[in-house]
mmCIF file as gemmi writes it, N, C-alpha and C atoms, coordinates in Angstrom:
data_model
loop_
_atom_site.group_PDB
_atom_site.id
_atom_site.type_symbol
_atom_site.label_atom_id
_atom_site.label_alt_id
_atom_site.label_comp_id
_atom_site.label_asym_id
_atom_site.label_entity_id
_atom_site.label_seq_id
_atom_site.pdbx_PDB_ins_code
_atom_site.Cartn_x
_atom_site.Cartn_y
_atom_site.Cartn_z
_atom_site.occupancy
_atom_site.B_iso_or_equiv
_atom_site.pdbx_formal_charge
_atom_site.auth_seq_id
_atom_site.auth_asym_id
_atom_site.pdbx_PDB_model_num
ATOM 1 N N . MET Axp A 1 ? 55.039 -1.748 2.513 1 0 ? 1 A 1
ATOM 2 C CA . MET Axp A 1 ? 53.387 -0.946 1.75 1 0 ? 1 A 1
ATOM 3 C C . MET Axp A 1 ? 52.245 -0.945 0.732 1 0 ? 1 A 1
ATOM 4 N N . PRO Axp A 2 ? 51.314 -0.961 1.632 1 0 ? 2 A 1
ATOM 5 C CA . PRO Axp A 2 ? 49.806 -1.174 1.946 1 0 ? 2 A 1
ATOM 6 C C . PRO Axp A 2 ? 49.343 -0.977 0.909 1 0 ? 2 A 1
ATOM 7 N N . THR Axp A 3 ? 48.722 -1.559 -0.109 1 0 ? 3 A 1
ATOM 8 C CA . THR Axp A 3 ? 48.116 -1.313 -1.424 1 0 ? 3 A 1
ATOM 9 C C . THR Axp A 3 ? 47.219 -2.435 -1.635 1 0 ? 3 A 1
ATOM 10 N N . PHE Axp A 4 ? 46.011 -0.772 -2.387 1 0 ? 4 A 1
ATOM 11 C CA . PHE Axp A 4 ? 45.113 -1.847 -2.546 1 0 ? 4 A 1
ATOM 12 C C . PHE Axp A 4 ? 45.308 -2.135 -4.073 1 0 ? 4 A 1
ATOM 13 N N . TYR Axp A 5 ? 44.559 -3.247 -4.417 1 0 ? 5 A 1
ATOM 14 C CA . TYR Axp A 5 ? 44.906 -3.661 -6.455 1 0 ? 5 A 1
ATOM 15 C C . TYR Axp A 5 ? 42.892 -3.947 -7.38 1 0 ? 5 A 1
ATOM 16 N N . PHE Axp A 6 ? 43.016 -3.469 -7.494 1 0 ? 6 A 1
ATOM 17 C CA . PHE Axp A 6 ? 41.798 -3.934 -8.752 1 0 ? 6 A 1
ATOM 18 C C . PHE Axp A 6 ? 42.638 -3.954 -10.137 1 0 ? 6 A 1
ATOM 19 N N . LYS Axp A 7 ? 42.353 -5.106 -11.032 1 0 ? 7 A 1
ATOM 20 C CA . LYS Axp A 7 ? 43.058 -5.149 -12.085 1 0 ? 7 A 1
ATOM 21 C C . LYS Axp A 7 ? 43.829 -4.014 -12.465 1 0 ? 7 A 1
ATOM 22 N N . GLY Axp A 8 ? 45.555 -4.199 -11.197 1 0 ? 8 A 1
ATOM 23 C CA . GLY Axp A 8 ? 46.054 -3.664 -11.701 1 0 ? 8 A 1
ATOM 24 C C . GLY Axp A 8 ? 46.044 -2.621 -10.239 1 0 ? 8 A 1
ATOM 25 N N . ASN Axp A 9 ? 46.868 -1.313 -9.861 1 0 ? 9 A 1
ATOM 26 C CA . ASN Axp A 9 ? 47.288 -0.816 -8.435 1 0 ? 9 A 1
ATOM 27 C C . ASN Axp A 9 ? 46.203 -0.024 -8.769 1 0 ? 9 A 1
ATOM 28 N N . VAL Axp A 10 ? 45.418 0.103 -7.213 1 0 ? 10 A 1
ATOM 29 C CA . VAL Axp A 10 ? 44.706 1.58 -7.652 1 0 ? 10 A 1
ATOM 30 C C . VAL Axp A 10 ? 45.138 2.071 -6.659 1 0 ? 10 A 1
ATOM 31 N N . ILE Axp A 11 ? 45.735 2.173 -5.063 1 0 ? 11 A 1
ATOM 32 C CA . ILE Axp A 11 ? 46.254 3.185 -4.916 1 0 ? 11 A 1
ATOM 33 C C . ILE Axp A 11 ? 47.193 2.7 -3.422 1 0 ? 11 A 1
ATOM 34 N N . HIS Axp A 12 ? 48.237 3.226 -3.353 1 0 ? 12 A 1
ATOM 35 C CA . HIS Axp A 12 ? 48.837 3.027 -2.186 1 0 ? 12 A 1
ATOM 36 C C . HIS Axp A 12 ? 49.643 4.017 -1.125 1 0 ? 12 A 1
ATOM 37 N N . PHE Axp A 13 ? 49.973 3.606 -0.001 1 0 ? 13 A 1
ATOM 38 C CA . PHE Axp A 13 ? 50.382 4.788 1.311 1 0 ? 13 A 1
ATOM 39 C C . PHE Axp A 13 ? 51.107 4.596 2.234 1 0 ? 13 A 1
ATOM 40 N N . ALA Axp A 14 ? 51.701 5.585 3.081 1 0 ? 14 A 1
ATOM 41 C CA . ALA Axp A 14 ? 52.884 5.292 3.337 1 0 ? 14 A 1
ATOM 42 C C . ALA Axp A 14 ? 52.353 6.459 4.83 1 0 ? 14 A 1
ATOM 43 N N . SER Axp A 15 ? 53.739 6.417 5.653 1 0 ? 15 A 1
ATOM 44 C CA . SER Axp A 15 ? 53.109 6.673 6.266 1 0 ? 15 A 1
ATOM 45 C C . SER Axp A 15 ? 54.927 7.851 6.596 1 0 ? 15 A 1
ATOM 46 N N . HIS Axp A 16 ? 54.72 9.15 6.874 1 0 ? 16 A 1
ATOM 47 C CA . HIS Axp A 16 ? 56.231 9.592 7.201 1 0 ? 16 A 1
ATOM 48 C C . HIS Axp A 16 ? 56.814 9.929 7.983 1 0 ? 16 A 1
ATOM 49 N N . LYS Axp A 17 ? 57.882 10.705 7.706 1 0 ? 17 A 1
ATOM 50 C CA . LYS Axp A 17 ? 58.228 11.737 9.763 1 0 ? 17 A 1
ATOM 51 C C . LYS Axp A 17 ? 56.927 12.756 9.395 1 0 ? 17 A 1
ATOM 52 N N . LYS Axp A 18 ? 56.937 13.46 8.916 1 0 ? 18 A 1
ATOM 53 C CA . LYS Axp A 18 ? 55.789 14.533 8.056 1 0 ? 18 A 1
ATOM 54 C C . LYS Axp A 18 ? 54.266 14.69 7.325 1 0 ? 18 A 1
ATOM 55 N N . HIS Axp A 19 ? 54.888 13.784 6.498 1 0 ? 19 A 1
ATOM 56 C CA . HIS Axp A 19 ? 53.035 13.318 5.869 1 0 ? 19 A 1
ATOM 57 C C . HIS Axp A 19 ? 52.945 11.942 5.331 1 0 ? 19 A 1
ATOM 58 N N . ILE Axp A 20 ? 51.328 12.333 4.916 1 0 ? 20 A 1
ATOM 59 C CA . ILE Axp A 20 ? 51.426 10.057 4.235 1 0 ? 20 A 1
ATOM 60 C C . ILE Axp A 20 ? 51.156 10.224 3.562 1 0 ? 20 A 1
ATOM 61 N N . GLY Axp A 21 ? 52.044 9.416 2.551 1 0 ? 21 A 1
ATOM 62 C CA . GLY Axp A 21 ? 52.348 10.17 1.264 1 0 ? 21 A 1
ATOM 63 C C . GLY Axp A 21 ? 51.467 8.93 0.279 1 0 ? 21 A 1
ATOM 64 N N . LEU Axp A 22 ? 49.825 9.445 -0.732 1 0 ? 22 A 1
ATOM 65 C CA . LEU Axp A 22 ? 49.906 8.758 -0.668 1 0 ? 22 A 1
ATOM 66 C C . LEU Axp A 22 ? 49.542 8.467 -2.185 1 0 ? 22 A 1
ATOM 67 N N . TYR Axp A 23 ? 49.575 7.15 -3.457 1 0 ? 23 A 1
ATOM 68 C CA . TYR Axp A 23 ? 50.404 7.49 -4.093 1 0 ? 23 A 1
ATOM 69 C C . TYR Axp A 23 ? 49.516 6.685 -5.091 1 0 ? 23 A 1
ATOM 70 N N . CYS Axp A 24 ? 49.08 7.293 -5.938 1 0 ? 24 A 1
ATOM 71 C CA . CYS Axp A 24 ? 47.633 6.797 -6.185 1 0 ? 24 A 1
ATOM 72 C C . CYS Axp A 24 ? 48.247 6.991 -8.778 1 0 ? 24 A 1
ATOM 73 N N . GLY Axp A 25 ? 48.853 7.611 -8.085 1 0 ? 25 A 1
ATOM 74 C CA . GLY Axp A 25 ? 50.116 7.509 -9.606 1 0 ? 25 A 1
ATOM 75 C C . GLY Axp A 25 ? 49.605 8.277 -10.647 1 0 ? 25 A 1
ATOM 76 N N . ALA Axp A 26 ? 50.619 9.308 -11.809 1 0 ? 26 A 1
ATOM 77 C CA . ALA Axp A 26 ? 50.315 10.465 -12.549 1 0 ? 26 A 1
ATOM 78 C C . ALA Axp A 26 ? 49.091 10.969 -13.22 1 0 ? 26 A 1
ATOM 79 N N . GLU Axp A 27 ? 48.102 9.77 -13.708 1 0 ? 27 A 1
ATOM 80 C CA . GLU Axp A 27 ? 47.007 10.435 -14.106 1 0 ? 27 A 1
ATOM 81 C C . GLU Axp A 27 ? 45.961 10.702 -13.489 1 0 ? 27 A 1
ATOM 82 N N . ALA Axp A 28 ? 46.127 9.662 -11.944 1 0 ? 28 A 1
ATOM 83 C CA . ALA Axp A 28 ? 44.966 10.774 -11.697 1 0 ? 28 A 1
ATOM 84 C C . ALA Axp A 28 ? 45.643 11.977 -10.673 1 0 ? 28 A 1
ATOM 85 N N . VAL Axp A 29 ? 47.312 12.157 -10.398 1 0 ? 29 A 1
ATOM 86 C CA . VAL Axp A 29 ? 47.349 13.895 -9.318 1 0 ? 29 A 1
ATOM 87 C C . VAL Axp A 29 ? 46.704 14.658 -10.587 1 0 ? 29 A 1
ATOM 88 N N . GLN Axp A 30 ? 46.597 14.462 -11.291 1 0 ? 30 A 1
ATOM 89 C CA . GLN Axp A 30 ? 46.851 15.441 -13.181 1 0 ? 30 A 1
ATOM 90 C C . GLN Axp A 30 ? 45.591 15.535 -13.352 1 0 ? 30 A 1
ATOM 91 N N . ASN Axp A 31 ? 44.405 14.503 -13.811 1 0 ? 31 A 1
ATOM 92 C CA . ASN Axp A 31 ? 43.265 14.896 -13.078 1 0 ? 31 A 1
ATOM 93 C C . ASN Axp A 31 ? 42.381 15.496 -12.099 1 0 ? 31 A 1
ATOM 94 N N . PHE Axp A 32 ? 43.157 15.869 -10.952 1 0 ? 32 A 1
ATOM 95 C CA . PHE Axp A 32 ? 42.555 15.678 -9.935 1 0 ? 32 A 1
ATOM 96 C C . PHE Axp A 32 ? 43.309 17.227 -8.882 1 0 ? 32 A 1
ATOM 97 N N . GLY Axp A 33 ? 44.387 18.11 -10.204 1 0 ? 33 A 1
ATOM 98 C CA . GLY Axp A 33 ? 44.676 18.614 -9.521 1 0 ? 33 A 1
ATOM 99 C C . GLY Axp A 33 ? 44.109 19.943 -9.398 1 0 ? 33 A 1
ATOM 100 N N . ASP Axp A 34 ? 43.218 20.111 -9.632 1 0 ? 34 A 1
ATOM 101 C CA . ASP Axp A 34 ? 42.657 21.687 -9.216 1 0 ? 34 A 1
ATOM 102 C C . ASP Axp A 34 ? 42.118 21.536 -7.991 1 0 ? 34 A 1
ATOM 103 N N . LYS Axp A 35 ? 42.04 20.427 -6.88 1 0 ? 35 A 1
ATOM 104 C CA . LYS Axp A 35 ? 41.704 19.889 -6.2 1 0 ? 35 A 1
ATOM 105 C C . LYS Axp A 35 ? 43.118 19.723 -5.172 1 0 ? 35 A 1
ATOM 106 N N . LEU Axp A 36 ? 43.738 19.55 -6.419 1 0 ? 36 A 1
ATOM 107 C CA . LEU Axp A 36 ? 45.478 19.344 -4.482 1 0 ? 36 A 1
ATOM 108 C C . LEU Axp A 36 ? 45.667 20.191 -4.113 1 0 ? 36 A 1
ATOM 109 N N . GLN Axp A 37 ? 45.194 21.069 -4.405 1 0 ? 37 A 1
ATOM 110 C CA . GLN Axp A 37 ? 46.122 22.516 -4.641 1 0 ? 37 A 1
ATOM 111 C C . GLN Axp A 37 ? 45.794 22.461 -2.759 1 0 ? 37 A 1
ATOM 112 N N . GLY Axp A 38 ? 47.143 23.621 -2.182 1 0 ? 38 A 1
ATOM 113 C CA . GLY Axp A 38 ? 47.397 23.669 -1.037 1 0 ? 38 A 1
ATOM 114 C C . GLY Axp A 38 ? 48.036 22.126 -0.383 1 0 ? 38 A 1
ATOM 115 N N . TYR Axp A 39 ? 48.945 20.913 -1.75 1 0 ? 39 A 1
ATOM 116 C CA . TYR Axp A 39 ? 48.918 19.122 -1.048 1 0 ? 39 A 1
ATOM 117 C C . TYR Axp A 39 ? 50.447 19.679 -2.037 1 0 ? 39 A 1
ATOM 118 N N . LYS Axp A 40 ? 50.589 18.731 -1.357 1 0 ? 40 A 1
ATOM 119 C CA . LYS Axp A 40 ? 52.959 19.041 -2.867 1 0 ? 40 A 1
ATOM 120 C C . LYS Axp A 40 ? 52.622 17.524 -2.525 1 0 ? 40 A 1
ATOM 121 N N . THR Axp A 41 ? 52.505 18.298 -4.782 1 0 ? 41 A 1
ATOM 122 C CA . THR Axp A 41 ? 52.818 16.644 -6.049 1 0 ? 41 A 1
ATOM 123 C C . THR Axp A 41 ? 53.276 16.843 -6.459 1 0 ? 41 A 1
ATOM 124 N N . SER Axp A 42 ? 53.498 15.449 -6.645 1 0 ? 42 A 1
ATOM 125 C CA . SER Axp A 42 ? 54.982 14.28 -8.137 1 0 ? 42 A 1
ATOM 126 C C . SER Axp A 42 ? 54.729 14.096 -8.141 1 0 ? 42 A 1
ATOM 127 N N . ASN Axp A 43 ? 55.347 13.602 -9.171 1 0 ? 43 A 1
ATOM 128 C CA . ASN Axp A 43 ? 54.926 12.144 -10.627 1 0 ? 43 A 1
ATOM 129 C C . ASN Axp A 43 ? 54.09 10.871 -10.263 1 0 ? 43 A 1
ATOM 130 N N . GLY Axp A 44 ? 52.653 11.816 -9.137 1 0 ? 44 A 1
ATOM 131 C CA . GLY Axp A 44 ? 52.175 9.773 -9.601 1 0 ? 44 A 1
ATOM 132 C C . GLY Axp A 44 ? 51.641 9.982 -7.817 1 0 ? 44 A 1
ATOM 133 N N . THR Axp A 45 ? 52.38 10.717 -7.027 1 0 ? 45 A 1
ATOM 134 C CA . THR Axp A 45 ? 52.263 11.135 -4.979 1 0 ? 45 A 1
ATOM 135 C C . THR Axp A 45 ? 51.383 12.207 -4.634 1 0 ? 45 A 1
ATOM 136 N N . ILE Axp A 46 ? 51.207 12.147 -3.046 1 0 ? 46 A 1
ATOM 137 C CA . ILE Axp A 46 ? 50.207 13.743 -2.775 1 0 ? 46 A 1
ATOM 138 C C . ILE Axp A 46 ? 50.925 13.13 -1.29 1 0 ? 46 A 1
ATOM 139 N N . GLN Axp A 47 ? 51.345 14.605 -1.667 1 0 ? 47 A 1
ATOM 140 C CA . GLN Axp A 47 ? 52.015 14.3 0.448 1 0 ? 47 A 1
ATOM 141 C C . GLN Axp A 47 ? 51.283 15.655 0.991 1 0 ? 47 A 1
ATOM 142 N N . ILE Axp A 48 ? 50.037 14.589 1.872 1 0 ? 48 A 1
ATOM 143 C CA . ILE Axp A 48 ? 48.966 14.771 3.492 1 0 ? 48 A 1
ATOM 144 C C . ILE Axp A 48 ? 49.935 15.467 4.705 1 0 ? 48 A 1
ATOM 145 N N . PRO Axp A 49 ? 50.13 16.76 4.722 1 0 ? 49 A 1
ATOM 146 C CA . PRO Axp A 49 ? 50.654 16.666 6.259 1 0 ? 49 A 1
ATOM 147 C C . PRO Axp A 49 ? 50.303 15.877 6.725 1 0 ? 49 A 1
ATOM 148 N N . ASN Axp A 50 ? 50.701 15.851 8.011 1 0 ? 50 A 1
ATOM 149 C CA . ASN Axp A 50 ? 50.309 14.576 9.865 1 0 ? 50 A 1
ATOM 150 C C . ASN Axp A 50 ? 49.981 15.928 10.247 1 0 ? 50 A 1
ATOM 151 N N . GLY Axp A 51 ? 48.831 15.932 10.389 1 0 ? 51 A 1
ATOM 152 C CA . GLY Axp A 51 ? 48.793 16.988 11.333 1 0 ? 51 A 1
ATOM 153 C C . GLY Axp A 51 ? 47.129 17.432 10.767 1 0 ? 51 A 1
ATOM 154 N N . ARG Axp A 52 ? 47.407 17.436 9.073 1 0 ? 52 A 1
ATOM 155 C CA . ARG Axp A 52 ? 45.79 17.202 8.796 1 0 ? 52 A 1
ATOM 156 C C . ARG Axp A 52 ? 45.253 16.716 8.541 1 0 ? 52 A 1
ATOM 157 N N . GLU Axp A 53 ? 43.359 17.597 8 1 0 ? 53 A 1
ATOM 158 C CA . GLU Axp A 53 ? 42.58 16.268 7.464 1 0 ? 53 A 1
ATOM 159 C C . GLU Axp A 53 ? 42.368 16.142 6.941 1 0 ? 53 A 1
ATOM 160 N N . LEU Axp A 54 ? 42.17 14.296 6.66 1 0 ? 54 A 1
ATOM 161 C CA . LEU Axp A 54 ? 42.309 14.006 5.732 1 0 ? 54 A 1
ATOM 162 C C . LEU Axp A 54 ? 40.418 14.695 5.055 1 0 ? 54 A 1
ATOM 163 N N . ASP Axp A 55 ? 41.211 13.912 3.289 1 0 ? 55 A 1
ATOM 164 C CA . ASP Axp A 55 ? 39.129 14.227 2.313 1 0 ? 55 A 1
ATOM 165 C C . ASP Axp A 55 ? 39.864 13.319 2.045 1 0 ? 55 A 1
ATOM 166 N N . VAL Axp A 56 ? 39.032 12.841 2.553 1 0 ? 56 A 1
ATOM 167 C CA . VAL Axp A 56 ? 38.169 11.425 2.089 1 0 ? 56 A 1
ATOM 168 C C . VAL Axp A 56 ? 37.235 11.165 0.708 1 0 ? 56 A 1
ATOM 169 N N . ASP Axp A 57 ? 37.037 12.744 1.3 1 0 ? 57 A 1
ATOM 170 C CA . ASP Axp A 57 ? 35.748 12.812 -0.582 1 0 ? 57 A 1
ATOM 171 C C . ASP Axp A 57 ? 36.426 12.64 -1.852 1 0 ? 57 A 1
ATOM 172 N N . LEU Axp A 58 ? 37.633 13.502 -1.228 1 0 ? 58 A 1
ATOM 173 C CA . LEU Axp A 58 ? 38.374 12.947 -2.259 1 0 ? 58 A 1
ATOM 174 C C . LEU Axp A 58 ? 39.568 12.26 -1.832 1 0 ? 58 A 1
ATOM 175 N N . ILE Axp A 59 ? 40.65 11.142 -2.234 1 0 ? 59 A 1
ATOM 176 C CA . ILE Axp A 59 ? 40.789 10.665 -1.979 1 0 ? 59 A 1
ATOM 177 C C . ILE Axp A 59 ? 39.349 9.018 -2.5 1 0 ? 59 A 1
ATOM 178 N N . GLN Axp A 60 ? 38.815 9.096 -1.874 1 0 ? 60 A 1
ATOM 179 C CA . GLN Axp A 60 ? 37.14 7.887 -2.255 1 0 ? 60 A 1
ATOM 180 C C . GLN Axp A 60 ? 37.315 8.172 -3.893 1 0 ? 60 A 1
ATOM 181 N N . ASN Axp A 61 ? 37.769 9.007 -3.835 1 0 ? 61 A 1
ATOM 182 C CA . ASN Axp A 61 ? 37.315 9.917 -5.749 1 0 ? 61 A 1
ATOM 183 C C . ASN Axp A 61 ? 38.276 9.39 -6.485 1 0 ? 61 A 1
ATOM 184 N N . ILE Axp A 62 ? 39.037 10.3 -6.555 1 0 ? 62 A 1
ATOM 185 C CA . ILE Axp A 62 ? 40.755 9.427 -6.767 1 0 ? 62 A 1
ATOM 186 C C . ILE Axp A 62 ? 40.431 7.933 -6.36 1 0 ? 62 A 1
ATOM 187 N N . VAL Axp A 63 ? 40.044 6.741 -5.836 1 0 ? 63 A 1
ATOM 188 C CA . VAL Axp A 63 ? 40.26 5.585 -6.185 1 0 ? 63 A 1
ATOM 189 C C . VAL Axp A 63 ? 39.146 4.979 -7.071 1 0 ? 63 A 1
ATOM 190 N N . ARG Axp A 64 ? 37.921 5.49 -6.935 1 0 ? 64 A 1
ATOM 191 C CA . ARG Axp A 64 ? 36.906 5.178 -7.877 1 0 ? 64 A 1
ATOM 192 C C . ARG Axp A 64 ? 37.599 5.368 -9.339 1 0 ? 64 A 1
ATOM 193 N N . PHE Axp A 65 ? 38.456 6.507 -9.858 1 0 ? 65 A 1
ATOM 194 C CA . PHE Axp A 65 ? 39.109 7.184 -10.335 1 0 ? 65 A 1
ATOM 195 C C . PHE Axp A 65 ? 40.006 6.353 -10.732 1 0 ? 65 A 1
ATOM 196 N N . ASN Axp A 66 ? 40.171 5.633 -10.386 1 0 ? 66 A 1
ATOM 197 C CA . ASN Axp A 66 ? 41.353 4.991 -10.862 1 0 ? 66 A 1
ATOM 198 C C . ASN Axp A 66 ? 40.959 3.494 -10.443 1 0 ? 66 A 1
ATOM 199 N N . ILE Axp A 67 ? 40.132 2.702 -10.404 1 0 ? 67 A 1
ATOM 200 C CA . ILE Axp A 67 ? 39.562 1.714 -9.681 1 0 ? 67 A 1
ATOM 201 C C . ILE Axp A 67 ? 38.859 1.403 -11.621 1 0 ? 67 A 1
ATOM 202 N N . GLU Axp A 68 ? 38.307 3.05 -12.168 1 0 ? 68 A 1
ATOM 203 C CA . GLU Axp A 68 ? 37.896 2.794 -13.659 1 0 ? 68 A 1
ATOM 204 C C . GLU Axp A 68 ? 38.663 2.476 -14.737 1 0 ? 68 A 1
ATOM 205 N N . GLY Axp A 69 ? 39.936 3.436 -13.981 1 0 ? 69 A 1
ATOM 206 C CA . GLY Axp A 69 ? 40.899 3.395 -15.784 1 0 ? 69 A 1
ATOM 207 C C . GLY Axp A 69 ? 40.785 2.171 -15.413 1 0 ? 69 A 1
ATOM 208 N N . ASN Axp A 70 ? 41.238 1.102 -14.404 1 0 ? 70 A 1
ATOM 209 C CA . ASN Axp A 70 ? 41.404 -0.556 -14.274 1 0 ? 70 A 1
ATOM 210 C C . ASN Axp A 70 ? 40.707 -1.061 -14.819 1 0 ? 70 A 1
ATOM 211 N N . ARG Axp A 71 ? 39.551 -0.751 -14.298 1 0 ? 71 A 1
ATOM 212 C CA . ARG Axp A 71 ? 38.613 -1.407 -16 1 0 ? 71 A 1
ATOM 213 C C . ARG Axp A 71 ? 38.649 -1.491 -17.299 1 0 ? 71 A 1
ATOM 214 N N . ASN Axp A 72 ? 38.642 -0.39 -17.468 1 0 ? 72 A 1
ATOM 215 C CA . ASN Axp A 72 ? 39.075 -0.343 -19.167 1 0 ? 72 A 1
ATOM 216 C C . ASN Axp A 72 ? 40.199 -0.679 -20.444 1 0 ? 72 A 1
ATOM 217 N N . LYS Axp A 73 ? 41.243 -0.829 -19.15 1 0 ? 73 A 1
ATOM 218 C CA . LYS Axp A 73 ? 42.283 -1.211 -19.784 1 0 ? 73 A 1
ATOM 219 C C . LYS Axp A 73 ? 42.191 -2.541 -20.361 1 0 ? 73 A 1
């Protein structure tokens, strides 16, 4: 599974039959919960249905959030 790493895991992603899974951690899912309405989420995971356009700004903000969190650990 491709993983971006900076002083710890930042985000992982994988393609599934019906969705793309973004594995960004529970803290990020909780922090961005209001912006994740309409996506299926679980503990640290966001599912983006195939055919739905990626919200690049949201993904970039999640990545920045996790990088900052890793810097402060």
